[in-house]
C-alpha positions in Angstrom: 18.2 -22.2 -76.6 20.9 -24.9 -75.9 21.7 -25.2 -79.6 22.2 -21.4 -79.8 24.7 -21.6 -76.9 26.6 -24.4 -78.6 26.7 -22.3 -81.8 28.1 -19.3 -79.9 30.8 -21.4 -78.3 31.7 -23.0 -81.7 31.8 -19.6 -83.4 34.1 -18.3 -80.6 36.5 -21.3 -80.9 36.6 -20.8 -84.7 37.4 -17.1 -84.3 40.2 -18.0 -81.8 41.6 -20.6 -84.2 41.5 -18.2 -87.1 43.3 -15.5 -85.1 46.0 -17.9 -83.9 46.4 -19.2 -87.5 46.8 -15.7 -88.9 49.4 -14.7 -86.3 51.4 -17.8 -86.9 51.2 -17.2 -90.6 52.4 -13.7 -90.1 55.6 -15.0 -88.5 54.3 -14.7 -84.9 56.4 -17.7 -84.0 59.6 -15.7 -84.0 58.3 -12.8 -81.9 60.7 -11.9 -79.1 63.5 -14.0 -80.4 65.7 -11.1 -81.7 69.5 -11.3 -81.9 71.3 -10.1 -78.7 74.1 -7.6 -79.3 77.6 -8.2 -78.2 78.1 -5.6 -75.4 81.8 -5.5 -76.0 81.3 -4.0 -79.5 80.3 -0.5 -80.2 76.6 0.1 -81.0 74.4 3.0 -82.1 74.0 5.6 -79.3 71.0 7.8 -78.8 71.5 11.2 -80.5 70.6 14.5 -78.8 72.2 16.9 -76.5 69.5 17.0 -73.7 70.4 16.0 -70.2 67.9 13.0 -70.5 69.7 11.7 -73.6 73.1 12.1 -71.9 72.0 10.1 -68.9 70.5 7.4 -71.2 73.8 7.2 -73.1 75.8 7.0 -69.8 73.6 4.2 -68.4 73.6 2.2 -71.6 77.4 2.4 -71.8 77.7 1.4 -68.1 75.4 -1.6 -68.7 77.4 -2.6 -71.8 80.7 -2.3 -69.9 79.4 -4.4 -67.0 77.8 -6.9 -69.4 81.0 -7.2 -71.3 83.1 -7.8 -68.2 80.7 -10.5 -67.0 80.6 -12.2 -70.5 76.8 -11.8 -71.0 74.5 -9.6 -73.0 73.1 -6.3 -71.6 69.7 -7.9 -71.5 70.9 -10.9 -69.6 72.6 -8.6 -67.1 69.5 -6.6 -66.5 67.4 -9.8 -66.1 70.0 -11.1 -63.7 69.8 -7.9 -61.6 66.0 -8.2 -61.5 66.3 -11.9 -60.3 68.6 -10.7 -57.6 65.9 -8.4 -56.3 67.0 -5.0 -57.6 64.1 -2.7 -58.3 65.2 -1.6 -61.7 62.2 0.8 -62.1 63.2 2.5 -58.9 66.8 2.7 -60.1 65.8 4.2 -63.4 63.9 6.9 -61.6 66.9 7.7 -59.4 65.1 6.4 -56.3 67.9 4.3 -54.9 69.4 5.2 -51.6 73.2 5.1 -51.1 73.3 1.5 -49.8 71.2 0.2 -52.7 73.3 2.2 -55.2 76.5 0.7 -53.6 75.0 -2.8 -53.9 74.1 -2.2 -57.6 77.5 -0.9 -58.4 79.2 -3.9 -56.7 77.1 -6.3 -58.8 77.7 -4.4 -62.0 81.5 -4.3 -61.3 81.6 -7.9 -60.2 82.7 -7.3 -56.7 
C-alpha cells in the first residue's frame, strides 16, 4: 500500500516536471513581457460607430494623454492609479461619484 502511494506521488511529480518543461520549451519564459507602447505616439484605435466603441476610444485617448504628460506608459499609469486606491472596475462601469471622479481627473491631469 505504501509503495503504491510513493508511486502516485512520483508519477505526479513527473507529470508536473513534464508540464513545466513543455511550457518553458514553448517560450513560456517570455509570457507577459510584451513591449509597452509609447503613449505619446498614435496607435491603432478601435473601429466601430457604436456608443460603446466611442466611449472606449475616448477613455483610451484620455489615458494615453495623461500617461504621455506623466512620462509613463498607459499600463504604468493604470497600475499606479490602482496602487493609489482607485477602484478602476467601478470607474469603468461609470460608478464613480462626483468627488471620486474629480480625484481621478486630478491625478490623470497631474494636479
